[in-house]
N, C-alpha and C positions, 0 to 999 in steps of 0.2 A: 354562044357569045363569044367573043373577040374580046380578047385583052392585052392593055398597051403596057409592054414593059416600061417603068419607069429607073430612070439613075440616082437612087438614093443620094447620091452626090451632089449630083444638081439638084435634084428638091431641100438639101438640109447642105448646104456647104459650109465645107469646115474651116476654119482658121490654124495652117497650118500653122505658124507663129505663134499660135497661144504661149501662152509658159509653158511651164510644164508641171509648175504647181501648183495649176488653175490660180482665177483673179480673183479677188478680195470683194467687186462688188460687182456682181453682175450685169451693170447698167456701160462695164468697159468692155463687154462682149461685143466683137464687129456682128455675131451675126446673130439675133436675138431667135432661138426659135428653142422648142423644150428636148430637141435631143444637143442642142450647144448645153443648153442648163443642164441639165443630168449628167453630164457627160462635168464639169465645170464640179459641180459641188459632187460627184464621185471621187475625185482626183483629190478633193483638199480636203473629202472623211478619209479617205488616205494610209492621209498623213496626220491622219488627228488633226486637223484643221477642221474643226463641229461649225466654225462660224463665217457666213457669208453676208454681204451683206446688199443688197436690190434696191439698191440709193437711202433710203434713209430709215432701210426696215434692214434686220436682220430676224437671218434663218439659221433657225440650233436645228442640227439633227443630234438625237442621240445615242453617244456611245457608247450606254451601256456598258458602262466601264469606269471605273472612280477616277478624275485627272486631277489631282490636286495640286500640280504645279501652275493649273489657269487661273486657280479661285486663291491665291494664299495670296500674304497685304506687300509682299514685291512688289506685285500685280496691279493689288488694288490704289499702288501710291506711284503707279507710271501713268497708268490712263486718267488721275485725275487733273483737273483743265488744263486736259491734253484737246486739244483739235481732232472731230471728227473725220476720220477716215488717217489722220495722222498717223497712228499706231494700224495693227492688225484686228480685225472685227473680232469683236466684245462683248458679251450684256454688259460692265463696266461702262463700256464705253457710251452705248444708250443710255443708261442709268445719270451717267456724268452730263451727257447734254441736255436727259429733260431736268434736268437738279439747274445747272444752266438756266436755259432758256427760263424756268420759272424765277430766278432772278434778275435775269436781264429788264424781263418781259414785263416783272413783278403780278403775274398772273400764273394757274395755277397749270400743270401740264399733268397727261395721264403715258402711263407703261401697259398698251396690250398685249396681253401672250397666250395665248390660241395653238392649238394643234389636236392633232388624233389622241385617243388614249392610250396612256404609256409613253406619250411624246419628251415626258421631263417637264411640262407646264411648272408644279407644282416645284420643283428643285429649281428651275429659273426662276422662279420672284422669289424663290427664297437669297438665291445668290443676290438679286436685286436688292434685296432690304442690308446683306448681309453689308452691299459696298456703301450702301448708304449709311447705316446706322455706322460704320468706321468710321466713315472722314466725316460725316459732316454731325454725327449726337452728338448727346446729349455730353457733360464729363462725369465722369465715369465718380461712383454713389453707390454707398453700401444698397446693397439689395438688388434686385432685380430690377434694370433696364428694359426700357418700353421695347430696342428691336429681338434682349431674351425675352420677355414675354412673348410678344408676339411668334414668334421661333418656334417657341414651347404651346401655344395655342395649337401651331396645328396637328402635332397629334393627336389632341383631343378632338377639334373639329375632326380630322380622319375617321377616330373610332368612332365617330357617331355617326357623318357622311357619307363612306366611301365601302365600297362595298366591291367584290372576286363579277367581274364580268368574264365571257369568253373571253377576251382579248386581254383585259388588264386585272393583275391580280389585286390591286388599289386602283380602283377607277372610282373618281369623284364624281359624285351622283348630284350634285350640284353645284353653282358657280360662286365665285366669292371675287370679290371685289376692296383691296385693302388698301386704306385713305390714309395716306404720314400726312401731319400736321407742323406746319416750323412756323417758329415764330418772328419777332422781326429780326434775330440775329441768325435765320437760315439756318436757323437746327430744331434737330425734332421734341417736338412738346407735343406731340399724343400720337395717338393713332386712332381708326375705325374699322368694323371687321362687319361687310356686307352680303349676307349669300342671298343669291336664285333659286330658283325652280330645283328642292330639295322630291328629290321622287320616294314620295309619300305612300305609292302603291308599292313599290318593294316589300315594307311592310309585312305585311299580307298575302303578296303571290312575287315565289322567285321562279327563273325559269332551270332547268336543267342545266348542268356545270358553272351554276354560279352561284353566289352567296350571301345571306343577311347582310345588312348591316353587321360590320367586326366587335361592334360592343357585344350582341349580343353572346357570341362565341368568348369572347373576353372572362365574359363574365359564367358562361357556364364552368370557364376554366381555372376560373380564381379557385383560392383556399379551398381547404373543407367545410372552414368552419363560417366563411361564408355564402357554402352552397348548403347547409347545413340550415341555416339564417335566414334563407331564400326557399328553400324547398328547391332545389335545379337541381340537379346535372347533368347528360350527355347529352349532345342538341340532339340528338336521334331521338329523345324523348317528346322533343314542342314543334306541333305541329307550325307555326311559321318557319321553324330551320328544314324542318323532314322530306321539303316537298322535291331536295334537288339531296345528290348524293353526295356533294362537293363540302364537307365534315371541315379541314386542314387547308393548309396554304403550303406549300415544301418554303423551308429556309424559315419558316415563320413560327414561335412557340410560344401557344393566346396566353400561356400563363403568366412568362415574362412581358408580355407586351401588357395587360393586364397591371402588375405591377408598373410599368411608364405612364401607365394615363392616369395612375391615381397619382406619380408626382408628378407629372404634367400638369395635372387638375391644382395639383396646388399650390402651385407657381403663377399660374394664371388667377389667382386668388379666391380659386374654391374650398369654403373651408372644411373639416371632414365632419358634419352634421348635415350640409349642400352635398354631398358627395354622396351619404348614405340614403339622404331623401329621394337624390338621383337612378344610385341603381339601384334602388326598390322600385321606383315607377316603373325602370325599362324591366326586373325581373315580375313585375303587375303585368307586363304587356306582353313575355312568353306561357304566362298559364294564360291569359283571358284568350289567349289562340289554343288553347287544347278545349275552350269549356265548348262543348257539341251539344247540337239541339235534334229534338226528335216533336215526330206531330204530337199536338196537345188532344185534353180531352173535348175541348170545342171544339168545333169547325172553323177553321182557318187558323187554325194557332198553334203557336208549339211549346215547347216545353225543355229543361234542362235535364240530359242524358243523369241517370245517377252515379253514372260512373266518373261523371265528373264535373261534378258538385265539389272536388277536394278542388278544385282550380278554382271554380267557383268563392270558394270560402278562403280558398290564400289569394288572390285577386283584390278580396275586399278588404280580407285582410295588411296585404301589403299599399294599395291607396287609401286605407284606412275609412272604411266608407263601409256602411250595411248591406251584407249581402243580401237583402230581402229589394233592398234600393235599386244594387245593381242587378238582379234577377229581371223587376218590372223595367228598368232602363233597357233590357236586350230585348225582353219578346215582346214591348208591350208598347204604343204610341201616345202620345198625348197629344192631341189637336185644338187647338185653340181656335174657338171662332167668336159665339157669343156666351159660349163656356164651354167650357174642356170637357172633352170629350178623347174616351181611352179605348183605343182597341189594341186589339191579340192580330201579333206579325207570327204573317207563315215561317214553315224553317228556311228560307234562303233569302226572306227578309230579315227576323233575329242575324244569318250567319253574315247578311250585311251591315249590317248594325254594330255588330260587334267587333267587322274591321276597321266602320267607320269609328270609334270612340280609340280603337288603335292607334290608325294614323292621326288619329285629331290629338291623342294622348302622343305620339311619339314627336310629332312635326310641333308641337308647341315645346315640347320641352328640347328640342333641336335647337331651338327663339329664343326660347333664356338662358341656353347657353353660351351663346353666342355675343347674347345683351349683357351675361355676366361676364363674357368675356372684355368687353369693349368697356364695362365699367373697370377694367380692372387694369388692362393698358393707362386708360384717362385721353377721351376725347377735348382737346381743345378748341372753347369755340372762339378763342379772341385769337386762333390759326392765321397770319398774315395769308397763308398759299397754301398747296395740300399737291402731293406726288400721287395719280389713283394709279394703283397697278391690278389690271383684270385678268382674274386666273379662272377662265369658262370652261365646261365640255367642250371638247371638241366635236366633229363633225361625226356621227357613230353609222358603223350599218352593218347588221350585222345578218345574222340566219334569218332568225325570228327579232322582226321591228313591230314594237310595241307602240304607245303613246307616251309616251318618255321621248324613246327615239326622235319622234316627229315635233314634240317640243325641239329638245339641243339641235337640229336640223333643220328646223325652224330662226333657230335665235343664230345660227351661226351664214344662215342663208342672209340674213338681215343683215351680218356684223359684213360677208361679202361686198352688200352692196356699199353696204357707207363706203366700205375701202376700195373701191372704185372708184368710188368717188373724189377723195381724197386724192388717188394716184394720180387721176386726170389733172388737178387741181395743180398738182404737186408739176406737172409737165406746161405748164400751162405758166406757172409764175417763173420755171427758167425761162420758158420762150419770152415772155415780154423782160427779165433781167436781160435776154438778148437782142434783145429790139427786134426782133425775125416779124414775117407777116407769116402768123397760124390762123385757123380754120377749128372752129365750135365743134368739135364733135359730143353728139353725146352716147353716153355708152351705156347702154340697162343690158345687158348682156343675160341680167336672172331677176331682169322686173318681171317676166311671168308667170315665176315660180313663187314671189311674193305675191301675186295678184290673184291671185291659184290660192295661197290661205291663209292670208288677210284682207281679201277685198269686204267689199259687202256683201255676196252672193259666194266667197269660198268658202275652203274648209273649214276652217274655222267657226263661221256666219254658224254654219252649218250644220257644224257638233253642237251651240250650244242651242241652239233649234230642236233637235232631236233629242241633248239631254233634258229640257221641258218637258216629255211624253212621257208619260209610262209606260204604254204600252211599245215607243221606236225598240228597237233592235238592232243591232250590228249589221243584218241583212237591208233592213229599210235604210238606214245610214249609206251604206254600199252604193246602195242601186240611187239614192236621190245622189249621190256624186255622178256612179257613170252618165246620168239622166243631164249632171249640170255642165260634167265638166270633156263632154264628149269629144267634142273638138278640138280638144285644149294636147296642143303637141307636145306638154310637161307634163302628161296626163294620161296614163292609160292601165287598163284593166285586167288583172292577169287570171285572179277570182274570183268569184262569187262574192266571198268576206275581206278579200281584201283589195288597195292599190297602189298602185307604183309612182311616182315620182321622181320630175329627173331634175334634180340640183344639181348648184354649179360645181360639187364632186363626184357627181356622180347620180344612175338612178339607183332609190331604194324602195325594197318593197315593205308598205305599212299592213301589219295585221289586222283589222277593226277588232277583233272580237271584245275588246278588253274597252273603246276609245270610248264609249259614254261611260261607264261603271268609275274608269279612274280622270272622265270628268267631272263628274257630279260631285265626288266631295263632299259630301254633302255635310253638315253640321248639325246633331240630332241637339235642339233644345234639355231632351231628358239627360245627355251627357251632362251637358253643362252643371245643370240643377244639379246633378251624381256628385260631380266634382268640388260642388260650391261648398256643398254640406260634407264633406272629409274633412276628417279632425285633426288632419295633418295640414302645415299652412302654405306650406309646397305645393302639394298640390291642389289649392286653393288658388294658389298665383299662376299655377298650370290652365286652370278653370276663367281665368279674366285674359289671356292670348287666347284661348277657344272665343274669347266672347267678340276680343280683335281678329280675327281668322273671320269669321261668319259675316263681316260686315264688308268686307272683302272679296268674299264668293262671288267669282263669275268673272275680274274684270283679268285677263287676259295680261299681265304685265311681262317684261323682258329688256333685256340690256342692250342696246342696234350698239354697240364698240368691242369689234375682236377683230382676227384675221382666223382663215383656214390656212390649211398645208398646202389645196392646190390651187389656192389664188395667188403664189405667186407666179405662177405664167399668166394670169389675166393681168398684173401689173404692169410686167411687165411686155404684156401685148398694149397695155393702153399705153405708157411709158415711149413704146415706139409705133405706135401707133402713123404718129404725122410723119417724124424724121426717125427713123427707128436705129440709124447709128449718127453717133454725136462727137466726134476727134478736136481734141486741140490743139491750136494753130502748130504749134512746137512736131505733134504729135503726127501729124496729119505729114507736115512737110518733112520728116526722114522717112517717113514710110510712101512717100508717091511724088518726092524730088525725083527721082529720077527719069518719071514721065517729062521735066521741062528741065535739062540741067541747066540752061543759059538763064529760066527763073533764080536756080541758085547762087549765078556768077555774080547776077547781080544787084544790085543796090538798094532793096527793096523792104519793108517791113513786112511781118508775116501777113495779117491780111492779106496786102494785094499781093503777093506770093500763091496766098493759096486761091487769091479770086481769079490768077492767069494763069495757073494748074486748071483749074476748074470749065475756063478757055477754054485750055487748048486741046481736054479732052470732049467738049461739046457740053456737056451735062448743064442743063436750063432748068430742073425744076430743083434744086438748091438754093439753101443759103447760108448766108454766112453774117452769122453773130459778132458780136465784143470781142468775143474768147474764145469762137468752136467753129466749125463747121459741123453742117446740119444736115445730113443725105438724106433723098431718097429711099426708099426702099428699092435694092435693086441696083442701088445706083452703087453701093461698094464693092460688090463681086465684078460690075464692070469697071471698076477701077484695078480692083486684082487683075483682070483677067490680062488687061493693056499693059501690068506694071510687071506680069507674067509674061508676057509677052517683049518686051524690053530684055531683061534680064538676059532669056533666055539668049538675046542678040549678044547682046553684053558681055555672057558667056562664052559664045563661041567664039568673038575677038581678043576675049582675052587664054581662050584655052590654045587660042593660034600663035600668039603671041609671048605664052606664059613657053610651048613648050619649043619654042624654038631657042628662046633666053635659055633654056635648060640645058639642051644640044649642044652650043658653043658653050654654057659653060662647063659641062659634064670633059668635050675635046681639049679646052683650054687645060682641066684638071688632068686631064688624065697626062697632056706634054707635057704639063709640071712635077708632076708626079712620076715621069719617069727620065725627067735629069736628075732630081733630087735622088732618086734611088740611084740612081750611077753614082754618083759623090759622094753620098752614105756608103756606097756599097766598097770604092776604093778605098776611103779614112779608112772602112772595118776592116779591111786583109790588114791594111798600115798598122793600128792600132793591135792588133793580135800580135805584129812582129814586135810591136816595142814591148806589149807587156809579155811577151816570150821572151823577153832578153833584161826584162826587170824582174821575175821569177825566179831567173836562174843567180841573179847577183844576190838576191832576195834568200837564196834558199841557204848560202854558204852560210851568211852573218846568224841565219838563224840555227844551224849548226853548231856552227863556235860558238855560239851564246850558251843553247843547252846543252852541250858538255859543261860547257863551264857553271852551270848553275845547276847542273846534277851535280859535279860533283863537292862543289859549297854545300851543298843542303847535304850532301853523307857524310861530312866530316863536322859541322855545326850537329847536325841532330848525336853523331856519337864523343860530341864535346859536352853537349848538354845532357847527355847519360851519364855519362862520368863526374859531371859533376855534382848532378842529384843526386847517384849514389852515395858518393861521398859526403853530402851534405845529410841524408839519410843516415845512415851510419853512425856521422858522429854525433846526429840529435839524440839517434837514441839511445850511445854508450854515455849521455850525459844525461839522461832522462831516469835512466835504468839507478845510475851513479844517485842521484839528488830524489829520487824514490825509497831506495837504499839508503843513506840516512836520515831523512825525515823520518821513516819508521823508527828505526833504531834508538832517535833523537823524543820523536815521543813517547815509544813505551818505555823509554828510563823516566825520561817527567812523570809520566804516569803510575807508571811503578814508584818511583820518591815520595809521588805526591798521595797514593792513595794506603800510602802505607801510614803519613804524616797524620794525614785527612781518619783513617781507621784508630791509632792510637791516641790522636787529643778526643776524638768522640765515646769509643773506649772506658777513658777515664774520667770523663765525664758523668759519663751514664751509671758505670759501676756504685758509685757508693749511694744516686740517688732509687738505681735500682736494685739492691739488696735491702733498703729501709722500707723503701715503697712493699716490697713484696711479702717482706714481716710484715705489713702490720695489715693489710689487706689478706693475708695466707688466717691472720689468727683472726681477723673478724669476719669474714665466708669461713671460717669452720665454728665458729662462738653459732655464729646461725643456721646452718646446712645443720650443724647436732642440732638443736630446739627444732627443728619443723622436723628432722629423722624421727628423733623421740613423739614427739605427737605423733606424728604416720605411724610407727607400730606400737603406741598405745589406742589408738583407732584402730588395725588390726587387728589388736587382739579382741577389743571389743567386738566387731563383725564376723570372728573367726567364732565368740561365742554364741551370740544371736543366732549364728548357724549351728554351732553345737546342737543348743535347747529345739531351735528348728527340725530338724532331726531328730532328736528325742523322740520329742511331739510323731511327728510324723511315723518315726516304727510304731511305737504306742498304739496311735488311732490304726496304722495296720493290721496290731493283732487283738486289738481287742473286735476290727469285722469281721477276722476270723473265725474264731472265740464264736462269736455271737450266731453268725451264718453257721456252725458249725453245731451248736445249740440247737439249734430253730431246726434242720435238718435229722433231729435225733431223733425230736419231743414231734413233730410230724411223721417218720416211721411209724416210734411205736402207737399214734396215736392213728396212724388206719391200718394197724395190723391188731389192735384194740375193737375196731368198729368194722375189719370185717369178720372176729370172734363173735361179737353182739350182731351180725345177721348172718350168723348159720345158725345162730341160740335162736332165735326167735322164727329160721325158716323151721328148724325140730321142732317147737314145742308150735307153730300150728298148723303143720302134720301131725302132728299126735292129738291136740285139739278137734282135727278130723276125720280121724280116724274113728274114736269115739263119741262123736257124734253119727258117723255110719252106723259104727254098733251100734247104737240107743234105739236109731229109727227102726233097724231090720229089727231087733226084738225089745220094740218098748217094753212088752209085757214083763219079763224076765229082770228082776232089777238087783240079782245076788249079785252078791259078791265071788268073786273066782278068783283060783287063785293068780290066775293070769292078771287080773286087772290089779289084782292087790302087787303085785310086782311092775306092771305097767306105775302104776300112783306111786310106787317107793323109788323107781324110777325119777318120774318126773320130780320129786320134790327138791330130789339133788339137782338136777338140769335148773329148776328155780331159781333152789338159790345161788347156784354159779349165772345163773342172769343178771340176778343183783346185784351181785360181786362185780361184772362186767360192767353193771353200769357205776357202780358206783366207783369205780377203777376211771372209766374212759370220763365222770363229773369233773375227778383228782386229776386228768392227764388235762380239761381243758384248762382249769384252776394253774393246774403250773404252765397252762400255753400262756394266759390273760402273763403271768409274773413276769413269764419270758419278757412277750410285746412291751409289757411296762418297763424291761429293764434296758431291752433293746434303746427303748423312747429315751430314758436318761444317758443312754452313752452316746446316741445321735445327738440330746443337746451336749454333754461332753466333747462330743467330736466339733458341730457348730464354733461353740466356746476355743476349740482348738486351732482352728481355723480361722478366727480373729485375729486371736493369738501371730498363727503363725502369718497373716496380712498386717499386723500393727511391725512382726522382728520386720518385713522383708522393707516395708519402712523407712523403719531406723535404718537398715542398711543400707537403702538406696541414698537419705540425706549422710551415712558417712561416707560413701561413697565419694559422692556430692563434695563434701568435705575436704575428700583425700584427692580428690582430681585439683579443686581448685588452691590447699595447701601446695600440692606441682608447680602446676604454673605460675603459683606467686613466685617460688624456684626457681624458674624456667627464668620467669621475666629478673633476678635477681642476678640471674648467671648472664644475662643480657647485656646486665647493668655495666655490672662489673666488665664484663666482654669490649663496649662500649669505650669504657675509662678506658682501658690497657690501650687499644685501639690511637689511643690520641698522644697515645707515649711512641718515641723514635727504635727503633730493632734494636737489639740486642747483639751484641758483636759476636762471631763466627767461634771467639776465643772461649767463650764459657761455653762449649759445646760439652764440653764431660757433665759438667756442671748440672746442665737441663734435663738433659739422657736420665741421668740419675735421678735429681728431683721428676722427671715428668714418672719414671719407674714406680715409684713410692708412691706418688699419688694413684697411679691404677693399683699400686698394692692393698690399698685399703679404700674401701669399698664401704663404709660409711663418712669421707668424705671428697667427693666426686670433683677437684680441683686440679686435674690432668685438662680444661680446656682451659681453664684461665696462663702457662705457661708457655705454650704456642701461643697466644691471642695477645700478649704482653706485645709485642712491639711490629705487628704488621703493617706497619703506617704505609701505606702506597704510593705516595711518591718518591722515599725514598729508596723501598724496595726496586721502584724501575735508576734508581741512579745505583746501586749496589748490584749488581747481576748475582755479585761472588756470594754475599748475607742471602740472596734469596735461594742460591742451591745448598746453602747448610739448612736454611726453615727449609727448603724441600725434601731433602734428608732426613729432617727430624720428625716433621709428619708424616711422610712417608712412614717411618719407625715406628714410630708410638701406632697409625693405624694400627699394621702388623701386629705390635704388642697387644692394643687393646681388644684384635680378634681371636690372636689363638686364649688370650684368660675370660674371655667371656664366654658363663656359661646360661642356659636352663634353668627352670625353676623347676625345682621335682613335682611340684602338684600339676602345670601347664603343660601339654605336648604342644610340643617342636613341632612349628609350621614350615611347611616347605619357603623360601623364599625365593623369589621370582629371581630370575634371570636380569644380569647388569645389560640396560646399555650404557654406560658411559666406562670411560677408560676408567676411570680409578674407582667406579664400583667392580669393575673384568681385575681392576691389579686385586681389589677388596679381598675376592673370590679366593684370588690365588693364592694370596697373604696364608689360605687353610691350609695346605702345606706345611712341610716338614722345613725350618731354618735355611738348612741346606742349598734344598730345590729350589730357592728367589735368591742364593746369593749371601744369608745371614747367619754363614755360621758363625761370625766372633759376639754371637746374643747368643746362640743356645745355651750355651752353659748358663747365662741370668733369665731366661722363660725356665727353665722348669724352677728356682729359686722365687718364682714368684707367685703368689695366691694368684686360686682364680676368683675371681668376680661371677658377684649375680650378677643376670640379666636383665637388671631394673629400666626402668624407666632416663634416673637421672644418664649410666650407662650409657644407653644408646643415642639419648639425645649429646653427646659429647663426643661419640663415635659419628652421626651424620655430619655436627656442624664438622668434625676435624676432616672429614669429605668436602666439607666444602670448601674451606680452607686453604686443600689441600690444591682443589681446582687452582685455587686462584694465582693460588704462587706459580703452577704451571705455566700457567696462562701469562701470567708478567714475563716470568723469564723467556715464553717464544716470543711476545710480542717485543722486548729490549734484542733478542736479537734478529726480528725482521723490521724496526731501525735503524743498525747497525750496516745491513747489507741492503734497503731500499734504495737511497743516495748512489750505491754501485755500481746496482745489474743495469740502471741505465746506459751505465760508460761501457756494458762489457758486451753491449753485439756490434757497435762501433770501429771497425778497425784506423789505428793513425791513420791521415792523410798523407796525400805522397802524391812526387809529382808525378803529369799526367802523359809526360812527353818520353818517360823511361819506355824503356824494350821492355819484353815480354821475359824476354828472359831475368832481366835487371828484377821483373816482379813473382816470381814465383822463387829468383832467390828471397824477396825479400817477406814471400809467406814459408818458404822455410825459414825461416828465422824468428816467425814468429810462432807457430808450432813448436819447436822448439824451444824458445822463452817464451814464456806468457806475460801478460801487461802485466802491467801492477795492479791494475782493479782486480784481476782474480788474484791476482796476491795476496792480497786483503781480503779477502771474503775466507780463503784460504785456510792465512791467518788468524782473522775472526772465527771461523770454525774449530779449530785447534785451541784458541781459548777457551771455548767455551767446553770442549769435550778435554779441556785437563780439566778447568774447572767444576766440571760434573765427575770427575774421578776423582779429582779431590775430598769432597765433599761425598762421599762414597751412596752414590745417588743411584736409583736400582737401575739396571740394564734396561728394562722391561725400560722407564720413561725417559730416557734419553733418546733408544729406539723411535719411540711417538715422536718427542722432539725434535730430530733431526727428518724424521719421513715426512713433518709438514712445513721445516723448513723444506724442504726441496721440494716438496708440490708448489710451496708460494713462488720459491726460484723457475721452477717451470712455469706456470701461467705468466708472471711477470714478464719474461723473457719472450716466451712466446707470443703475448700480446705488443709486443714492441716491434718486431718484426713486422708483422699483418700491419699494426699501422705503422710504421715508418718504413716508407716507399727504398730509400734513399741506401738506407740499411740489406735490403736484399741482394748483395751482389754476392760474388765469388770469395771475394777478399775478405768481406765480415763472414761470410758463413765459414775459410779457414780462420777467422780469428775464435771466433764463437767456438769452433768444435775442437782448437788449444783448448778452449779454459774448460771444455766439458772432460777433455783426457785428464785435467787434473782433478778434476773432485772424483774423476771415477779412480785414481790413486787414490784419492784422498779416501774416498772410503773402503777401498780396499786396504790401505794401515788402517783405517780405525775397528776391523772384523766385523766382521756381523752382527757382531753379540751388542755393539753398538749402534752402530750406522744400519744395522737391520736392511728394510727396505725399499732405504731411500735412494736407491741410484735408478729404481725402473720408478719411483716418483717421473724423470726429468726424459722420459717416453718420449710423449709427442718434441720435444725440443730438437733431440736429439735426433725424430726421423725428417723436422726439416731445417736441421740446420744439415744434413744429409742432401737430405733435394737439391738445396741451392748449392753443393760440389759438386753432386754428379751432373747436373744440367748442365754448368758452366763448362765441366770439364768434356762434356759431348759435344756442349756444341764448338769447343776451341777445338777441338778430334774431325768435327766434321770440316772447319775452316783448312786448318791443313790441311784432310783427305782435298777441297779444292783446291 
């Protein structure tokens, strides 16, 4: 065999001048062939241009990704009322054209959506609906709009009508036609959904790698309570679902989809009760599929297996029918002739009956849902026009194709034939519009396939014929097809049970195994009767749909409107059959005007110019219309070839002229460049000489001015430094004088004012205090004396009762001891006498036995011998002794009884004594409670007196001697505990804060009184001393230290007076007074400490910031200032020192204990450390060398003050400034190091 090589470029010429982005309408392609069309679609797809026109047909390629920018409201507004083809191809343009044609022609229009499985037909339909509803929908109202209901109906219809196939996870197994109704105002008034060709056989039979309808899997993934209600579980448990190993879809959660479907059903108007009925029917179908049959007892009969009767009962329960009736409907058949005849069904026939019932119920359920959605959406019977949107299953070709694929492909084949006729009619209209001559051609490219399928003796007719014969099989059906279509080019025979058809889209092989069964889909009358007798109204409604279905059996209907993906090439072929190339006059002249330049130069119109060019080129079979030039096949390539030849000749001439022009231009440019270079070089030399001379003159001037500037700058700096230094020294001198004068004047004024106020205050209070103290002391003394007398009497009564109790206890113990001794003696004597009696009885028995033996040995001799006389003489005393012992035993027993009676009497007396003891204890408790109540009343009285005294003003320090004496006398008298009155009478807080001297005076008095009270307290003689817990506070430790001799704590002046004081008993009033005294001591101490903090707090903020100086001063001036600052501290530090000295003198003046003074100044120094350290951290401007020296000078002054105050009063106060000293040292040291480093550089 010899094969000639074919040049692909000549066979399929390529337009080299085609746009890089492709053309938006493929009828504009100059070369209309399959490679050119595919190349144009691929080019636009790479640029995300998924839409392309083919005349008035829109081709959409699924991008398999979201492109939201193509479908937003902005795009909708752009395509509204835009002319077709004015904007880029889009699905919105198709919808807008359909709507405008409906308005202009006042008739209904339609939009056809078709394609392969998974090509995006459903999404395209949604976009069309969105566009129509957004622009021309009804005004916004409450509730759900028609458009929203239509969109929400998609999940419901898809759940019941979509399933997974080999090529598509969500393949629609039915066709859908949505008809939108418009009112007189051209607004949406309603809609209707029609469905076609539901694949009913999928309910019972599915192939591998496929799934049944989605709703079954959604119900199996429902919540646990729903599964328990319908007795469902995993899909693997049900026969209708486990025929395939595919149970789940990637990226899909069936549980979530179940909830979404329930929500969508609610939106489209399906109530909760109806939803429950729907899912009950779906569950019943699943249980129905699990019913299995076995051979019955009778011949040619069947019965239900025992293990599947559960599913039979569940099916009957869900359908609310009688289980026995359901069983009879499955395994029996009633034939109606003259009379009803019931016959049994074999196992296979019973299985077919079961599957027929399942398919009929599901098909009617699907139709009921669609009708319910239509009622909810609202069909407008008065609508003026409609727009129909058809979404039908596309062409399918799988590895295994059955009856469903045959039906789908037959409908697409029919649509393709209609489409071809439609495109041909469009071309004819265009030819008529252009008024050109054309020949009517009949394109019957798929007529053979259609006749093969739907002819009188076609496949459908033969299938219906065999379906009416019970004995027909798939083999007999295929053999009949082979015999009938043996010579048909569109039919071939691959195997004995399959056949192949050559469709417009390619060859498809169909397996005829289930063609007959799927084509029958008979409805059994028993099934309809079973459902009619159900107690569920919903199931009864489904039975009426089954009756309607029976009337339409064997009427093979289909929709003849659609489009196929490969039909696009056929449409282009039809549109290009007569004149494949159509160019407008302007486009033709722009492209081929170079073939006749004289025509373009002349004053001719477009049509005449085009005719002249065609005549010059010798083309005769072409046509020239009103606006376009129509070329035959091959003429476009001839014109392009001549155009290419002309362009090549013109290019050679152009290149020759252009090369000459470039060479001459280059020579002239080189010559001009040489002349300009020479002139520029000479000018450059002259400019260099001039510039050198100018620089020399400028250098002299610059040197002169620079030297002048340097000298003047040094002079001004020196003068400024001197002025700054003088100003600083004078200001410092004035400030020092001013501060000293102010301090002296303030001190003098304060001294006079304090003396006058203290003297006036003392005189005004002296008389009132003396009178009030006398009256109050007398009142408290009387009341306290009465309370003490009552307490003493109660104590005496308690002591008497305790003494009586002790006496009773002692007497009872003594009686018990005597009783025990007497009983022991009697028991011992009784035991001894018992032993003697036992011994005597033993001897008597022994003597009697000896006598009996002797009599037995010699019974005849009964003479008294001297031995027997002696023995009798011995026996008589023994018998007498035995009698005495018995008498003694009786007497002892009587004595024992008397002792027992006496012990009983003693026990009774002891019980009486115990009762009395308990009564005495109760009385003692009552007395103790009364005593405690009395003491609490005394405490309340003291607190009231203390409150009364605290409202008075404090005494003047001048009454110090009298107060101490009164306190000492009060402590020495334990009967009237008044010591708490004296220090409590004038502790008013506000006045103490104003008069620190008075607070120091009372601090000294209270601490001294605490010491005296600690020394004079003594413990009671009857109670042991308890170990005192370790004191945790300052004053607790101080009071423990007061137990030492007075000389050890600095109280030598009081040592003589302490010996004269009487000891105070450690009773409750004195202890209470001691606790209150310590509390007031702590309050006074805290008030003094807070007053001192308040006086130094305002000054602390100014102690870390050095006085401001001029920044122009030099380093020497700064060092001199810092030295001066270190030698003479600022007034702020001096004021702190003055305040500390005043408080130190005040403490010494009032004889405050040194330990208190130490703790006071230790806490004050700690407060200063915290405040200054925090200020340095928070104020960055203070962290400098000058401020460090300034603060360091103040710390030196504080260190000198601590050394002058001695360790006795200052203690470890200097150590509290440790952190501040470290921070200041770091500032000074780091600044010095940086300065030395700069000098070194």
